[in-house]
mmCIF file of the C-alpha atoms, coordinates in Angstrom:
data_MODEL
# 
_entry.id   MODEL 
# 
loop_
_atom_site.group_PDB 
_atom_site.id 
_atom_site.type_symbol 
_atom_site.label_atom_id 
_atom_site.label_alt_id 
_atom_site.label_comp_id 
_atom_site.label_asym_id 
_atom_site.label_entity_id 
_atom_site.label_seq_id 
_atom_site.pdbx_PDB_ins_code 
_atom_site.Cartn_x 
_atom_site.Cartn_y 
_atom_site.Cartn_z 
_atom_site.occupancy 
_atom_site.B_iso_or_equiv 
_atom_site.pdbx_formal_charge 
_atom_site.auth_seq_id 
_atom_site.auth_comp_id 
_atom_site.auth_asym_id 
_atom_site.auth_atom_id 
_atom_site.pdbx_PDB_model_num 
ATOM 1   C CA . MET A 1 1   ? -13.415 12.501  17.109  1.00 0.00 ? 1   MET A CA 1 
ATOM 2   C CA . ALA A 1 2   ? -11.170 15.538  17.234  1.00 0.00 ? 2   ALA A CA 1 
ATOM 3   C CA . ASP A 1 3   ? -8.132  13.525  18.345  1.00 0.00 ? 3   ASP A CA 1 
ATOM 4   C CA . THR A 1 4   ? -8.402  10.992  15.531  1.00 0.00 ? 4   THR A CA 1 
ATOM 5   C CA . LYS A 1 5   ? -5.356  11.033  13.274  1.00 0.00 ? 5   LYS A CA 1 
ATOM 6   C CA . THR A 1 6   ? -5.928  10.338  9.594   1.00 0.00 ? 6   THR A CA 1 
ATOM 7   C CA . VAL A 1 7   ? -3.174  8.195   8.114   1.00 0.00 ? 7   VAL A CA 1 
ATOM 8   C CA . ASP A 1 8   ? -2.913  8.177   4.335   1.00 0.00 ? 8   ASP A CA 1 
ATOM 9   C CA . PHE A 1 9   ? -1.446  4.896   3.117   1.00 0.00 ? 9   PHE A CA 1 
ATOM 10  C CA . TRP A 1 10  ? -0.312  4.411   -0.493  1.00 0.00 ? 10  TRP A CA 1 
ATOM 11  C CA . PHE A 1 11  ? 0.031   0.831   -1.716  1.00 0.00 ? 11  PHE A CA 1 
ATOM 12  C CA . ASP A 1 12  ? 0.560   -1.380  -4.717  1.00 0.00 ? 12  ASP A CA 1 
ATOM 13  C CA . PRO A 1 13  ? -1.010  -4.807  -4.061  1.00 0.00 ? 13  PRO A CA 1 
ATOM 14  C CA . ALA A 1 14  ? 1.998   -6.513  -5.659  1.00 0.00 ? 14  ALA A CA 1 
ATOM 15  C CA . CYS A 1 15  ? 4.462   -5.295  -3.021  1.00 0.00 ? 15  CYS A CA 1 
ATOM 16  C CA . PRO A 1 16  ? 4.882   -7.757  -0.120  1.00 0.00 ? 16  PRO A CA 1 
ATOM 17  C CA . TRP A 1 17  ? 6.563   -5.134  2.057   1.00 0.00 ? 17  TRP A CA 1 
ATOM 18  C CA . ALA A 1 18  ? 3.698   -2.689  1.599   1.00 0.00 ? 18  ALA A CA 1 
ATOM 19  C CA . TRP A 1 19  ? 1.176   -5.368  2.427   1.00 0.00 ? 19  TRP A CA 1 
ATOM 20  C CA . MET A 1 20  ? 3.114   -6.273  5.581   1.00 0.00 ? 20  MET A CA 1 
ATOM 21  C CA . THR A 1 21  ? 3.149   -2.611  6.579   1.00 0.00 ? 21  THR A CA 1 
ATOM 22  C CA . SER A 1 22  ? -0.578  -2.355  5.904   1.00 0.00 ? 22  SER A CA 1 
ATOM 23  C CA . ARG A 1 23  ? -1.234  -5.225  8.319   1.00 0.00 ? 23  ARG A CA 1 
ATOM 24  C CA . TRP A 1 24  ? 0.786   -3.313  10.904  1.00 0.00 ? 24  TRP A CA 1 
ATOM 25  C CA . ILE A 1 25  ? -1.142  -0.041  10.480  1.00 0.00 ? 25  ILE A CA 1 
ATOM 26  C CA . ILE A 1 26  ? -4.459  -1.907  10.753  1.00 0.00 ? 26  ILE A CA 1 
ATOM 27  C CA . GLU A 1 27  ? -3.230  -3.472  13.977  1.00 0.00 ? 27  GLU A CA 1 
ATOM 28  C CA . ALA A 1 28  ? -1.949  -0.139  15.296  1.00 0.00 ? 28  ALA A CA 1 
ATOM 29  C CA . ALA A 1 29  ? -5.345  1.448   14.591  1.00 0.00 ? 29  ALA A CA 1 
ATOM 30  C CA . LYS A 1 30  ? -6.895  -0.990  17.067  1.00 0.00 ? 30  LYS A CA 1 
ATOM 31  C CA . ARG A 1 31  ? -4.839  0.581   19.870  1.00 0.00 ? 31  ARG A CA 1 
ATOM 32  C CA . ARG A 1 32  ? -4.428  4.161   18.710  1.00 0.00 ? 32  ARG A CA 1 
ATOM 33  C CA . ASP A 1 33  ? -7.127  6.540   17.444  1.00 0.00 ? 33  ASP A CA 1 
ATOM 34  C CA . LEU A 1 34  ? -6.288  6.260   13.750  1.00 0.00 ? 34  LEU A CA 1 
ATOM 35  C CA . HIS A 1 35  ? -8.348  6.464   10.578  1.00 0.00 ? 35  HIS A CA 1 
ATOM 36  C CA . VAL A 1 36  ? -6.526  4.773   7.710   1.00 0.00 ? 36  VAL A CA 1 
ATOM 37  C CA . ARG A 1 37  ? -7.261  6.275   4.304   1.00 0.00 ? 37  ARG A CA 1 
ATOM 38  C CA . TRP A 1 38  ? -6.190  3.954   1.494   1.00 0.00 ? 38  TRP A CA 1 
ATOM 39  C CA . ASN A 1 39  ? -4.566  5.282   -1.682  1.00 0.00 ? 39  ASN A CA 1 
ATOM 40  C CA . VAL A 1 40  ? -3.263  3.480   -4.755  1.00 0.00 ? 40  VAL A CA 1 
ATOM 41  C CA . MET A 1 41  ? 0.239   3.873   -6.127  1.00 0.00 ? 41  MET A CA 1 
ATOM 42  C CA . SER A 1 42  ? 1.976   1.840   -8.804  1.00 0.00 ? 42  SER A CA 1 
ATOM 43  C CA . LEU A 1 43  ? 5.355   0.122   -8.965  1.00 0.00 ? 43  LEU A CA 1 
ATOM 44  C CA . PHE A 1 44  ? 5.041   0.207   -12.753 1.00 0.00 ? 44  PHE A CA 1 
ATOM 45  C CA . VAL A 1 45  ? 4.490   3.969   -12.826 1.00 0.00 ? 45  VAL A CA 1 
ATOM 46  C CA . LEU A 1 46  ? 7.293   4.480   -10.294 1.00 0.00 ? 46  LEU A CA 1 
ATOM 47  C CA . ASN A 1 47  ? 9.783   2.472   -12.353 1.00 0.00 ? 47  ASN A CA 1 
ATOM 48  C CA . GLU A 1 48  ? 8.520   3.436   -15.805 1.00 0.00 ? 48  GLU A CA 1 
ATOM 49  C CA . PRO A 1 49  ? 11.288  6.006   -16.477 1.00 0.00 ? 49  PRO A CA 1 
ATOM 50  C CA . ARG A 1 50  ? 14.019  3.458   -15.661 1.00 0.00 ? 50  ARG A CA 1 
ATOM 51  C CA . LEU A 1 51  ? 12.668  0.108   -16.823 1.00 0.00 ? 51  LEU A CA 1 
ATOM 52  C CA . ASP A 1 52  ? 15.773  -0.424  -19.008 1.00 0.00 ? 52  ASP A CA 1 
ATOM 53  C CA . GLU A 1 53  ? 17.990  -0.061  -15.937 1.00 0.00 ? 53  GLU A CA 1 
ATOM 54  C CA . LEU A 1 54  ? 16.182  -2.627  -13.789 1.00 0.00 ? 54  LEU A CA 1 
ATOM 55  C CA . PRO A 1 55  ? 17.214  -6.272  -13.432 1.00 0.00 ? 55  PRO A CA 1 
ATOM 56  C CA . GLU A 1 56  ? 15.558  -8.223  -16.232 1.00 0.00 ? 56  GLU A CA 1 
ATOM 57  C CA . HIS A 1 57  ? 13.277  -10.299 -14.004 1.00 0.00 ? 57  HIS A CA 1 
ATOM 58  C CA . TYR A 1 58  ? 12.082  -7.184  -12.154 1.00 0.00 ? 58  TYR A CA 1 
ATOM 59  C CA . ALA A 1 59  ? 11.470  -5.228  -15.366 1.00 0.00 ? 59  ALA A CA 1 
ATOM 60  C CA . GLU A 1 60  ? 9.463   -8.139  -16.763 1.00 0.00 ? 60  GLU A CA 1 
ATOM 61  C CA . MET A 1 61  ? 7.323   -8.211  -13.621 1.00 0.00 ? 61  MET A CA 1 
ATOM 62  C CA . MET A 1 62  ? 6.365   -4.533  -13.724 1.00 0.00 ? 62  MET A CA 1 
ATOM 63  C CA . PRO A 1 63  ? 3.618   -4.694  -16.421 1.00 0.00 ? 63  PRO A CA 1 
ATOM 64  C CA . LYS A 1 64  ? 2.095   -7.672  -14.583 1.00 0.00 ? 64  LYS A CA 1 
ATOM 65  C CA . THR A 1 65  ? 1.410   -5.409  -11.586 1.00 0.00 ? 65  THR A CA 1 
ATOM 66  C CA . LEU A 1 66  ? -0.870  -3.097  -13.567 1.00 0.00 ? 66  LEU A CA 1 
ATOM 67  C CA . PRO A 1 67  ? -4.146  -5.077  -13.557 1.00 0.00 ? 67  PRO A CA 1 
ATOM 68  C CA . ALA A 1 68  ? -4.482  -5.047  -9.761  1.00 0.00 ? 68  ALA A CA 1 
ATOM 69  C CA . VAL A 1 69  ? -3.723  -1.341  -9.343  1.00 0.00 ? 69  VAL A CA 1 
ATOM 70  C CA . ARG A 1 70  ? -6.128  -0.506  -12.155 1.00 0.00 ? 70  ARG A CA 1 
ATOM 71  C CA . VAL A 1 71  ? -8.915  -2.486  -10.467 1.00 0.00 ? 71  VAL A CA 1 
ATOM 72  C CA . ALA A 1 72  ? -8.063  -0.950  -7.095  1.00 0.00 ? 72  ALA A CA 1 
ATOM 73  C CA . THR A 1 73  ? -8.211  2.519   -8.650  1.00 0.00 ? 73  THR A CA 1 
ATOM 74  C CA . ALA A 1 74  ? -11.621 1.763   -10.152 1.00 0.00 ? 74  ALA A CA 1 
ATOM 75  C CA . VAL A 1 75  ? -12.871 0.663   -6.735  1.00 0.00 ? 75  VAL A CA 1 
ATOM 76  C CA . ALA A 1 76  ? -11.425 3.825   -5.178  1.00 0.00 ? 76  ALA A CA 1 
ATOM 77  C CA . GLN A 1 77  ? -13.363 5.883   -7.718  1.00 0.00 ? 77  GLN A CA 1 
ATOM 78  C CA . LYS A 1 78  ? -16.642 3.971   -7.505  1.00 0.00 ? 78  LYS A CA 1 
ATOM 79  C CA . TYR A 1 79  ? -16.862 2.934   -3.854  1.00 0.00 ? 79  TYR A CA 1 
ATOM 80  C CA . ASP A 1 80  ? -15.786 4.077   -0.394  1.00 0.00 ? 80  ASP A CA 1 
ATOM 81  C CA . ASN A 1 81  ? -12.547 3.853   1.560   1.00 0.00 ? 81  ASN A CA 1 
ATOM 82  C CA . ASP A 1 82  ? -13.657 0.809   3.544   1.00 0.00 ? 82  ASP A CA 1 
ATOM 83  C CA . THR A 1 83  ? -14.399 -1.127  0.355   1.00 0.00 ? 83  THR A CA 1 
ATOM 84  C CA . LEU A 1 84  ? -10.986 -0.263  -1.077  1.00 0.00 ? 84  LEU A CA 1 
ATOM 85  C CA . GLY A 1 85  ? -9.349  -1.419  2.148   1.00 0.00 ? 85  GLY A CA 1 
ATOM 86  C CA . ARG A 1 86  ? -11.233 -4.713  2.085   1.00 0.00 ? 86  ARG A CA 1 
ATOM 87  C CA . LEU A 1 87  ? -10.265 -5.275  -1.546  1.00 0.00 ? 87  LEU A CA 1 
ATOM 88  C CA . TYR A 1 88  ? -6.623  -4.629  -0.684  1.00 0.00 ? 88  TYR A CA 1 
ATOM 89  C CA . THR A 1 89  ? -6.834  -7.171  2.124   1.00 0.00 ? 89  THR A CA 1 
ATOM 90  C CA . ALA A 1 90  ? -8.394  -9.740  -0.198  1.00 0.00 ? 90  ALA A CA 1 
ATOM 91  C CA . LEU A 1 91  ? -5.783  -9.122  -2.900  1.00 0.00 ? 91  LEU A CA 1 
ATOM 92  C CA . GLY A 1 92  ? -2.941  -9.369  -0.403  1.00 0.00 ? 92  GLY A CA 1 
ATOM 93  C CA . ASN A 1 93  ? -4.271  -12.583 1.078   1.00 0.00 ? 93  ASN A CA 1 
ATOM 94  C CA . ARG A 1 94  ? -4.363  -14.161 -2.375  1.00 0.00 ? 94  ARG A CA 1 
ATOM 95  C CA . ILE A 1 95  ? -1.047  -12.785 -3.623  1.00 0.00 ? 95  ILE A CA 1 
ATOM 96  C CA . HIS A 1 96  ? 1.116   -12.934 -0.518  1.00 0.00 ? 96  HIS A CA 1 
ATOM 97  C CA . LEU A 1 97  ? -0.393  -15.554 1.792   1.00 0.00 ? 97  LEU A CA 1 
ATOM 98  C CA . ASP A 1 98  ? -1.711  -17.936 -0.855  1.00 0.00 ? 98  ASP A CA 1 
ATOM 99  C CA . GLY A 1 99  ? 1.173   -17.292 -3.270  1.00 0.00 ? 99  GLY A CA 1 
ATOM 100 C CA . GLU A 1 100 ? -1.106  -16.780 -6.274  1.00 0.00 ? 100 GLU A CA 1 
ATOM 101 C CA . LYS A 1 101 ? 0.735   -14.692 -8.890  1.00 0.00 ? 101 LYS A CA 1 
ATOM 102 C CA . ASN A 1 102 ? -1.726  -14.881 -11.798 1.00 0.00 ? 102 ASN A CA 1 
ATOM 103 C CA . SER A 1 103 ? -3.863  -11.734 -11.870 1.00 0.00 ? 103 SER A CA 1 
ATOM 104 C CA . GLU A 1 104 ? -6.523  -13.564 -13.860 1.00 0.00 ? 104 GLU A CA 1 
ATOM 105 C CA . VAL A 1 105 ? -6.988  -15.748 -10.776 1.00 0.00 ? 105 VAL A CA 1 
ATOM 106 C CA . TYR A 1 106 ? -6.402  -13.454 -7.797  1.00 0.00 ? 106 TYR A CA 1 
ATOM 107 C CA . ILE A 1 107 ? -8.364  -10.433 -9.030  1.00 0.00 ? 107 ILE A CA 1 
ATOM 108 C CA . PRO A 1 108 ? -11.690 -12.287 -9.578  1.00 0.00 ? 108 PRO A CA 1 
ATOM 109 C CA . ALA A 1 109 ? -11.171 -14.129 -6.279  1.00 0.00 ? 109 ALA A CA 1 
ATOM 110 C CA . ALA A 1 110 ? -10.557 -10.873 -4.407  1.00 0.00 ? 110 ALA A CA 1 
ATOM 111 C CA . LEU A 1 111 ? -13.560 -9.182  -6.008  1.00 0.00 ? 111 LEU A CA 1 
ATOM 112 C CA . GLU A 1 112 ? -15.768 -12.107 -5.007  1.00 0.00 ? 112 GLU A CA 1 
ATOM 113 C CA . LYS A 1 113 ? -14.406 -12.051 -1.450  1.00 0.00 ? 113 LYS A CA 1 
ATOM 114 C CA . THR A 1 114 ? -15.088 -8.315  -1.208  1.00 0.00 ? 114 THR A CA 1 
ATOM 115 C CA . GLY A 1 115 ? -18.599 -8.643  -2.667  1.00 0.00 ? 115 GLY A CA 1 
ATOM 116 C CA . LEU A 1 116 ? -17.784 -6.541  -5.720  1.00 0.00 ? 116 LEU A CA 1 
ATOM 117 C CA . PRO A 1 117 ? -19.046 -7.103  -9.291  1.00 0.00 ? 117 PRO A CA 1 
ATOM 118 C CA . ALA A 1 118 ? -17.035 -9.696  -11.206 1.00 0.00 ? 118 ALA A CA 1 
ATOM 119 C CA . GLU A 1 119 ? -16.957 -7.457  -14.291 1.00 0.00 ? 119 GLU A CA 1 
ATOM 120 C CA . LEU A 1 120 ? -14.611 -5.066  -12.488 1.00 0.00 ? 120 LEU A CA 1 
ATOM 121 C CA . ALA A 1 121 ? -11.843 -7.544  -13.352 1.00 0.00 ? 121 ALA A CA 1 
ATOM 122 C CA . GLU A 1 122 ? -12.085 -6.308  -16.948 1.00 0.00 ? 122 GLU A CA 1 
ATOM 123 C CA . VAL A 1 123 ? -10.683 -2.953  -15.824 1.00 0.00 ? 123 VAL A CA 1 
ATOM 124 C CA . GLY A 1 124 ? -7.326  -4.677  -15.311 1.00 0.00 ? 124 GLY A CA 1 
ATOM 125 C CA . GLY A 1 125 ? -6.813  -4.857  -19.073 1.00 0.00 ? 125 GLY A CA 1 
ATOM 126 C CA . SER A 1 126 ? -8.001  -1.314  -19.768 1.00 0.00 ? 126 SER A CA 1 
ATOM 127 C CA . ASP A 1 127 ? -6.440  2.137   -19.450 1.00 0.00 ? 127 ASP A CA 1 
ATOM 128 C CA . GLU A 1 128 ? -9.806  3.634   -18.430 1.00 0.00 ? 128 GLU A CA 1 
ATOM 129 C CA . TYR A 1 129 ? -8.608  4.530   -14.934 1.00 0.00 ? 129 TYR A CA 1 
ATOM 130 C CA . ASP A 1 130 ? -4.927  5.147   -15.692 1.00 0.00 ? 130 ASP A CA 1 
ATOM 131 C CA . GLU A 1 131 ? -5.250  8.923   -15.382 1.00 0.00 ? 131 GLU A CA 1 
ATOM 132 C CA . ALA A 1 132 ? -6.778  8.568   -11.911 1.00 0.00 ? 132 ALA A CA 1 
ATOM 133 C CA . LEU A 1 133 ? -4.144  5.960   -10.999 1.00 0.00 ? 133 LEU A CA 1 
ATOM 134 C CA . ARG A 1 134 ? -1.285  8.234   -12.016 1.00 0.00 ? 134 ARG A CA 1 
ATOM 135 C CA . ALA A 1 135 ? -2.825  11.160  -10.137 1.00 0.00 ? 135 ALA A CA 1 
ATOM 136 C CA . SER A 1 136 ? -3.166  9.080   -6.957  1.00 0.00 ? 136 SER A CA 1 
ATOM 137 C CA . HIS A 1 137 ? 0.389   7.803   -7.366  1.00 0.00 ? 137 HIS A CA 1 
ATOM 138 C CA . GLN A 1 138 ? 1.717   11.325  -7.846  1.00 0.00 ? 138 GLN A CA 1 
ATOM 139 C CA . ARG A 1 139 ? 0.020   12.603  -4.687  1.00 0.00 ? 139 ARG A CA 1 
ATOM 140 C CA . GLY A 1 140 ? 1.998   10.092  -2.683  1.00 0.00 ? 140 GLY A CA 1 
ATOM 141 C CA . ILE A 1 141 ? 5.276   10.630  -4.510  1.00 0.00 ? 141 ILE A CA 1 
ATOM 142 C CA . ASP A 1 142 ? 4.994   14.405  -4.122  1.00 0.00 ? 142 ASP A CA 1 
ATOM 143 C CA . LEU A 1 143 ? 5.269   13.846  -0.360  1.00 0.00 ? 143 LEU A CA 1 
ATOM 144 C CA . VAL A 1 144 ? 8.396   11.694  -0.421  1.00 0.00 ? 144 VAL A CA 1 
ATOM 145 C CA . GLY A 1 145 ? 10.282  12.078  -3.713  1.00 0.00 ? 145 GLY A CA 1 
ATOM 146 C CA . THR A 1 146 ? 11.103  9.565   -6.424  1.00 0.00 ? 146 THR A CA 1 
ATOM 147 C CA . ASP A 1 147 ? 13.958  7.587   -4.814  1.00 0.00 ? 147 ASP A CA 1 
ATOM 148 C CA . VAL A 1 148 ? 11.615  5.487   -2.689  1.00 0.00 ? 148 VAL A CA 1 
ATOM 149 C CA . GLY A 1 149 ? 9.044   2.753   -3.238  1.00 0.00 ? 149 GLY A CA 1 
ATOM 150 C CA . THR A 1 150 ? 5.833   1.476   -1.717  1.00 0.00 ? 150 THR A CA 1 
ATOM 151 C CA . PRO A 1 151 ? 4.367   1.974   0.847   1.00 0.00 ? 151 PRO A CA 1 
ATOM 152 C CA . VAL A 1 152 ? 4.100   5.676   1.557   1.00 0.00 ? 152 VAL A CA 1 
ATOM 153 C CA . VAL A 1 153 ? 2.562   6.737   4.877   1.00 0.00 ? 153 VAL A CA 1 
ATOM 154 C CA . ALA A 1 154 ? 1.461   10.329  5.498   1.00 0.00 ? 154 ALA A CA 1 
ATOM 155 C CA . VAL A 1 155 ? -0.092  12.294  8.369   1.00 0.00 ? 155 VAL A CA 1 
ATOM 156 C CA . GLU A 1 156 ? -0.677  15.926  9.273   1.00 0.00 ? 156 GLU A CA 1 
ATOM 157 C CA . ASN A 1 157 ? 1.943   17.614  11.440  1.00 0.00 ? 157 ASN A CA 1 
ATOM 158 C CA . ASP A 1 158 ? 1.213   20.136  14.200  1.00 0.00 ? 158 ASP A CA 1 
ATOM 159 C CA . GLU A 1 159 ? 0.927   22.904  11.615  1.00 0.00 ? 159 GLU A CA 1 
ATOM 160 C CA . GLY A 1 160 ? -1.724  21.030  9.646   1.00 0.00 ? 160 GLY A CA 1 
ATOM 161 C CA . GLU A 1 161 ? 0.651   20.221  6.774   1.00 0.00 ? 161 GLU A CA 1 
ATOM 162 C CA . GLN A 1 162 ? 0.575   16.721  5.305   1.00 0.00 ? 162 GLN A CA 1 
ATOM 163 C CA . VAL A 1 163 ? 3.983   15.068  5.612   1.00 0.00 ? 163 VAL A CA 1 
ATOM 164 C CA . GLY A 1 164 ? 4.997   11.578  4.581   1.00 0.00 ? 164 GLY A CA 1 
ATOM 165 C CA . LEU A 1 165 ? 7.709   8.946   4.581   1.00 0.00 ? 165 LEU A CA 1 
ATOM 166 C CA . PHE A 1 166 ? 8.424   5.744   2.694   1.00 0.00 ? 166 PHE A CA 1 
ATOM 167 C CA . GLY A 1 167 ? 7.893   2.768   4.971   1.00 0.00 ? 167 GLY A CA 1 
ATOM 168 C CA . PRO A 1 168 ? 8.200   1.550   7.611   1.00 0.00 ? 168 PRO A CA 1 
ATOM 169 C CA . VAL A 1 169 ? 9.691   -1.632  6.178   1.00 0.00 ? 169 VAL A CA 1 
ATOM 170 C CA . VAL A 1 170 ? 9.275   -4.295  8.871   1.00 0.00 ? 170 VAL A CA 1 
ATOM 171 C CA . THR A 1 171 ? 8.920   -8.058  9.079   1.00 0.00 ? 171 THR A CA 1 
ATOM 172 C CA . PRO A 1 172 ? 6.972   -9.729  10.493  1.00 0.00 ? 172 PRO A CA 1 
ATOM 173 C CA . ALA A 1 173 ? 4.103   -7.262  10.968  1.00 0.00 ? 173 ALA A CA 1 
ATOM 174 C CA . PRO A 1 174 ? 4.107   -6.166  14.641  1.00 0.00 ? 174 PRO A CA 1 
ATOM 175 C CA . GLN A 1 175 ? 1.036   -7.156  16.623  1.00 0.00 ? 175 GLN A CA 1 
ATOM 176 C CA . GLY A 1 176 ? -0.699  -5.766  19.709  1.00 0.00 ? 176 GLY A CA 1 
ATOM 177 C CA . GLU A 1 177 ? 1.076   -3.100  21.722  1.00 0.00 ? 177 GLU A CA 1 
ATOM 178 C CA . ALA A 1 178 ? 4.224   -3.582  19.634  1.00 0.00 ? 178 ALA A CA 1 
ATOM 179 C CA . ALA A 1 179 ? 2.270   -2.263  16.642  1.00 0.00 ? 179 ALA A CA 1 
ATOM 180 C CA . ALA A 1 180 ? 1.108   0.733   18.633  1.00 0.00 ? 180 ALA A CA 1 
ATOM 181 C CA . LYS A 1 181 ? 4.627   1.506   19.861  1.00 0.00 ? 181 LYS A CA 1 
ATOM 182 C CA . LEU A 1 182 ? 5.966   1.404   16.310  1.00 0.00 ? 182 LEU A CA 1 
ATOM 183 C CA . TRP A 1 183 ? 3.204   3.783   15.238  1.00 0.00 ? 183 TRP A CA 1 
ATOM 184 C CA . ASP A 1 184 ? 4.202   6.222   18.003  1.00 0.00 ? 184 ASP A CA 1 
ATOM 185 C CA . GLY A 1 185 ? 7.754   6.214   16.685  1.00 0.00 ? 185 GLY A CA 1 
ATOM 186 C CA . VAL A 1 186 ? 6.749   6.535   13.038  1.00 0.00 ? 186 VAL A CA 1 
ATOM 187 C CA . TYR A 1 187 ? 4.460   9.437   13.862  1.00 0.00 ? 187 TYR A CA 1 
ATOM 188 C CA . ALA A 1 188 ? 7.224   11.138  15.831  1.00 0.00 ? 188 ALA A CA 1 
ATOM 189 C CA . VAL A 1 189 ? 9.823   10.952  13.072  1.00 0.00 ? 189 VAL A CA 1 
ATOM 190 C CA . THR A 1 190 ? 7.376   11.724  10.255  1.00 0.00 ? 190 THR A CA 1 
ATOM 191 C CA . THR A 1 191 ? 6.237   14.949  11.919  1.00 0.00 ? 191 THR A CA 1 
ATOM 192 C CA . THR A 1 192 ? 9.736   16.037  13.010  1.00 0.00 ? 192 THR A CA 1 
ATOM 193 C CA . PRO A 1 193 ? 10.803  18.992  10.816  1.00 0.00 ? 193 PRO A CA 1 
ATOM 194 C CA . GLY A 1 194 ? 13.816  18.135  8.689   1.00 0.00 ? 194 GLY A CA 1 
ATOM 195 C CA . PHE A 1 195 ? 13.731  14.395  9.386   1.00 0.00 ? 195 PHE A CA 1 
ATOM 196 C CA . TYR A 1 196 ? 14.638  12.326  6.331   1.00 0.00 ? 196 TYR A CA 1 
ATOM 197 C CA . GLU A 1 197 ? 15.978  8.866   6.946   1.00 0.00 ? 197 GLU A CA 1 
ATOM 198 C CA . LEU A 1 198 ? 16.697  5.934   9.246   1.00 0.00 ? 198 LEU A CA 1 
ATOM 199 C CA . LYS A 1 199 ? 17.891  2.744   7.594   1.00 0.00 ? 199 LYS A CA 1 
ATOM 200 C CA . ARG A 1 200 ? 19.711  -0.538  8.006   1.00 0.00 ? 200 ARG A CA 1 
ATOM 201 C CA . THR A 1 201 ? 20.371  -3.367  5.564   1.00 0.00 ? 201 THR A CA 1 
ATOM 202 C CA . ARG A 1 202 ? 17.566  -5.933  5.329   1.00 0.00 ? 202 ARG A CA 1 
ATOM 203 C CA . THR A 1 203 ? 18.716  -9.397  6.350   1.00 0.00 ? 203 THR A CA 1 
ATOM 204 C CA . LYS A 1 204 ? 15.348  -11.161 6.117   1.00 0.00 ? 204 LYS A CA 1 
ATOM 205 C CA . GLY A 1 205 ? 12.660  -11.487 3.481   1.00 0.00 ? 205 GLY A CA 1 
ATOM 206 C CA . PRO A 1 206 ? 8.942   -10.919 4.075   1.00 0.00 ? 206 PRO A CA 1 
ATOM 207 C CA . ASP A 1 207 ? 7.713   -13.133 6.919   1.00 0.00 ? 207 ASP A CA 1 
ATOM 208 C CA . PHE A 1 208 ? 3.958   -13.703 6.852   1.00 0.00 ? 208 PHE A CA 1 
ATOM 209 C CA . SER A 1 209 ? 3.978   -16.477 9.452   1.00 0.00 ? 209 SER A CA 1 
ATOM 210 C CA . ASN A 1 210 ? 1.991   -14.497 12.046  1.00 0.00 ? 210 ASN A CA 1 
ATOM 211 C CA . LEU A 1 211 ? -0.727  -13.490 9.566   1.00 0.00 ? 211 LEU A CA 1 
ATOM 212 C CA . THR A 1 212 ? -3.810  -15.432 8.523   1.00 0.00 ? 212 THR A CA 1 
ATOM 213 C CA . ALA A 1 213 ? -6.161  -14.789 5.636   1.00 0.00 ? 213 ALA A CA 1 
ATOM 214 C CA . ASP A 1 214 ? -9.536  -13.340 6.596   1.00 0.00 ? 214 ASP A CA 1 
# 
């Protein structure tokens, strides 16, 4: 439909905030005419130039995020957008709702849940799709700059130019009309010329209590 808005959403499966935001945009799409187009980005690639400056525990975690984004990139290359979205959901359910942090466990489980070949898990230990991963990551970063994280959300403005923002960072994921209202606001600020930032200090961690695994 002509009025359908395409929303490009960049994610790293490891990020709980991105996954929360993804649950929001899926909910908003039930009440607004949105087509969500999934894109892979990487916390490792984002932080690669400054790994020595990161807190030790965070720097040690970064390489562990690579297997999932590599597999997601392979799925993006080999399959369609819907399949990538379903894989992301399955990965997020395992990582964030089930609390499984071992990629050798959650990747095969997510592939099975999505109906994808088990051998795709082998991509997680390979650099075969790293060029495509970095290119996808860079497309998102080019819209928002390097001093942000995941997720990145982008839409076309009234002039047909793709514009994006980091976020929104929200917890718990809004449901029903609340999700739609947040989308209306995000769309408004994202497409406002010259708009850069709204922010307040986070006082709560990710709250998944209103979400259930599919």
